[in-house]
C-alpha positions in Angstrom: 81.8 0.6 12.7 79.2 0.5 15.5 77.3 -2.5 16.2 74.7 -2.0 14.1 76.8 -1.2 11.2 77.0 2.8 11.0 80.0 5.3 11.3 80.6 5.7 14.9 81.0 9.3 13.7 78.5 10.5 10.9 75.9 7.7 11.6 76.2 6.6 7.8 75.6 2.6 7.1 78.5 1.2 6.2 78.0 -0.8 2.7 79.9 -3.7 3.8 78.1 -4.5 6.8 75.3 -7.5 6.1 75.9 -7.1 2.3 75.8 -11.3 2.5 74.3 -13.6 5.3 73.8 -17.1 4.9 72.4 -18.9 8.5 70.9 -23.0 8.8 69.1 -24.2 11.5 68.5 -27.8 13.1 66.0 -29.6 10.8 67.3 -28.0 7.4 66.1 -24.8 7.0 68.3 -22.2 5.4 68.7 -19.1 4.1 70.4 -16.1 2.3 69.9 -12.5 2.2 72.2 -10.8 -0.3 72.7 -6.7 -0.7 72.1 -6.9 -4.8 74.1 -5.0 -6.8 72.3 -2.0 -6.8 72.1 -0.8 -3.1 74.6 0.4 -0.9 73.6 -1.2 2.4 71.4 -4.7 2.6 68.0 -3.6 4.3 66.8 -7.1 4.6 66.9 -9.5 7.3 65.6 -13.0 8.4 65.6 -15.2 11.4 65.2 -19.1 11.9 65.0 -20.8 14.9 64.3 -24.5 15.6 62.0 -24.9 18.6 61.2 -28.7 19.7 59.0 -30.1 16.5 58.5 -26.4 14.9 60.8 -24.4 12.7 60.0 -20.8 12.7 61.0 -18.4 10.1 60.5 -14.6 9.8 61.8 -12.4 6.6 61.5 -8.7 6.8 62.4 -6.0 4.2 63.3 -2.2 4.6 60.8 0.5 3.8 63.5 2.6 1.9 61.7 5.7 1.9 61.7 5.4 5.8 65.1 6.5 7.8 67.5 3.2 9.4 65.0 0.7 7.5 68.1 -2.0 7.7 67.7 -1.6 11.4 63.6 -1.7 11.6 63.9 -5.0 9.4 66.9 -6.5 11.5 65.0 -5.8 14.7 61.3 -7.0 13.6 63.2 -10.4 11.9 64.8 -10.7 15.3 61.9 -10.4 17.8 59.2 -12.4 15.7 61.6 -15.2 15.3 62.4 -15.2 18.9 58.6 -14.4 20.7 57.1 -17.1 18.0 59.3 -19.7 19.3 59.4 -18.9 22.6 55.5 -19.4 22.7 55.4 -22.5 20.5 57.8 -24.2 23.4 55.3 -22.7 26.1 52.3 -24.9 24.1 50.5 -22.0 22.4 48.9 -22.4 19.1 50.8 -21.5 16.1 48.3 -19.0 15.1 48.6 -17.5 18.6 52.6 -17.4 18.7 52.6 -15.9 15.6 49.7 -13.5 16.4 51.6 -12.9 19.6 55.3 -12.6 17.3 54.0 -9.8 14.8 52.4 -8.0 17.4 55.8 -7.7 19.4 57.6 -7.0 16.7 55.7 -4.2 15.6 56.0 -2.7 18.6 59.6 -3.3 19.0 60.1 -1.6 15.2 57.5 1.5 16.7 60.0 2.2 19.5 62.7 3.1 16.9 61.2 6.4 15.8 62.9 9.3 16.7 59.3 11.1 16.0 56.2 10.7 14.0 58.2 11.9 11.2 61.4 9.8 11.4 59.7 6.0 11.8 62.1 3.3 10.8 59.8 0.7 8.9 59.8 -2.7 7.4 57.6 -5.2 5.9 57.1 -8.5 7.6 56.3 -12.6 7.2 56.5 -15.2 9.1 56.0 -19.0 9.6 55.6 -21.8 12.1 56.1 -25.1 10.3 55.5 -28.2 12.2 53.9 -31.7 11.8 50.6 -30.4 11.8 51.4 -28.2 8.6 52.5 -24.5 8.0 51.1 -21.2 9.2 52.1 -17.9 8.3 51.8 -14.4 9.1 52.5 -11.4 7.4 52.4 -7.5 6.9 53.4 -5.9 3.4 54.3 -7.3 0.4 57.4 -10.0 1.4 55.6 -13.3 0.7 55.5 -17.0 1.5 54.9 -19.7 -1.1 54.3 -23.4 -1.0 56.8 -25.3 -3.4 55.6 -29.0 -3.0 58.0 -31.9 -4.0 55.0 -32.8 -6.6 52.2 -30.8 -8.1 51.6 -27.1 -8.3 52.7 -24.4 -5.8 51.1 -21.4 -4.9 51.5 -18.1 -2.7 50.1 -18.3 0.8 50.5 -14.6 1.6 48.6 -12.0 -0.6 50.2 -8.3 -0.8 49.6 -5.5 1.4 49.0 -2.7 -1.3 47.3 -0.3 -2.9 47.4 2.0 -6.2 50.4 1.7 -7.9 51.4 -1.0 -6.1 52.1 1.4 -3.2 52.5 -0.8 0.4 49.1 -0.1 2.3 50.5 -2.2 5.7 54.1 -1.8 7.4 55.2 -2.3 10.7 56.0 1.2 12.3 55.3 3.7 14.6 53.3 5.7 11.3 51.6 2.5 10.5 48.3 3.0 12.3 46.3 -0.2 13.9 48.7 -3.1 13.3 46.3 -6.0 11.4 48.5 -8.7 10.5 47.0 -11.2 8.0 47.3 -14.6 8.3 46.6 -18.4 6.8 47.6 -22.1 7.6 47.9 -25.0 5.3 48.0 -28.7 5.9 50.1 -29.8 2.7 49.3 -33.7 2.1 52.9 -34.4 1.1 56.6 -32.9 1.2 57.9 -29.6 0.2 59.1 -26.3 0.8 58.0 -23.3 2.2 59.7 -20.4 1.0 59.8 -17.0 2.9 61.6 -14.4 0.6 61.2 -10.1 -0.3 60.4 -8.5 -3.2 64.4 -8.6 -4.5 63.5 -12.3 -5.6 59.8 -12.2 -6.5 60.0 -9.4 -8.8 62.2 -11.6 -11.0 60.4 -14.7 -9.9 56.7 -14.2 -9.1 54.8 -17.4 -9.6 55.4 -20.7 -7.8 56.3 -22.6 -11.0 58.6 -20.5 -12.0 60.5 -20.7 -8.4 60.4 -24.2 -8.3 62.0 -24.4 -12.1 64.8 -21.7 -10.2 65.9 -24.6 -7.9 66.3 -28.6 -8.2 63.6 -30.9 -7.7 64.2 -33.3 -5.0 64.1 -37.1 -6.0 61.1 -38.7 -4.6 62.4 -40.7 -1.3 66.1 -39.0 -1.1 66.9 -37.7 2.1 67.0 -34.2 0.5 65.9 -32.1 4.0 69.6 -31.0 5.7 71.9 -28.3 4.3 74.3 -31.3 4.4 73.3 -33.4 1.9 75.3 -34.1 -1.8 73.9 -31.6 -3.5 74.2 -29.0 -0.6 70.5 -29.1 0.6 68.4 -26.1 0.9 71.3 -23.8 1.7 72.5 -24.6 -1.9 68.9 -24.2 -3.0 68.7 -20.5 -1.4 71.9 -19.4 -2.9 70.5 -20.8 -6.2 67.3 -18.5 -6.0 69.6 -15.3 -4.7 71.9 -16.1 -7.8 68.9 -16.1 -10.4 67.9 -12.3 -8.9 71.3 -11.0 -9.0 72.0 -12.8 -12.7 68.3 -11.0 -13.8 69.8 -7.8 -12.4 69.9 -7.7 -8.6 68.5 -4.5 -8.3 67.6 -4.3 -4.6 68.2 -6.7 -1.7 67.4 -10.5 -2.2 66.4 -12.7 1.0 65.0 -16.4 0.4 64.6 -18.5 3.7 63.4 -22.1 2.8 62.0 -24.5 5.4 61.5 -28.3 4.4 58.0 -29.6 5.0 57.7 -33.2 5.5 53.8 -33.2 5.0 51.3 -35.3 6.5 49.4 -38.7 5.4 45.8 -39.8 6.0 41.9 -38.7 5.1 41.5 -34.8 5.8 45.0 -33.8 6.0 45.4 -31.3 3.0 43.2 -28.2 2.8 44.0 -24.7 3.4 42.4 -21.9 5.9 42.5 -18.2 5.7 42.4 -15.4 8.3 
């Protein structure tokens, strides 16, 4: 099998490649990506990097009608996470770091195209989490949700879709002018940021449903690390993926959770859209 999970002889994707992946990062972020029960290969991908006081996460979903969509998602996740982390280490503003990252990820996916008619494609959602709050950017219908420990949660992204829920934006050589969207949020208390693909949110589409599928954290508990007594955010991500599989697992499913401490003081809470 070649490094990209394809047969050296015929180029066909091998079913076992990347069928189940789990990842953790310093600070407690954790994610799980699973092939699901009906797909021959996992065309989802995720990346998470701790960069100083920042945690960067990226989740991508290969567009099923495009060739080598698994490769597109993997390249976009790796490039997006590494570029955003590098920009944050340089002291760039998080919105600038994420904008640079989606641009680089888009160009990297476009470079995979053999021709205009054979263009790998994927969706993309990325986040930068630090002491000042949460910043997200996205292209397509992979989503980010704010799941607070207390109070109502909500989606931070809006799907790029048109009639019949068809994608209207994606990364790839045939995507046209790339116009990633962005949003920031400064929570007043702790919680979790979830990045996920439609393999999860088609079963759990609201923040309330998603929060109900993972255990609430006890106020004042050391709940952010993946090694806490109940398994931490890795256990939570496994629980979300297990819910999707138990509900049918019709698609690849990826859930990446990043802990958020929240902030204190006047003027701390608020959201801005871009």
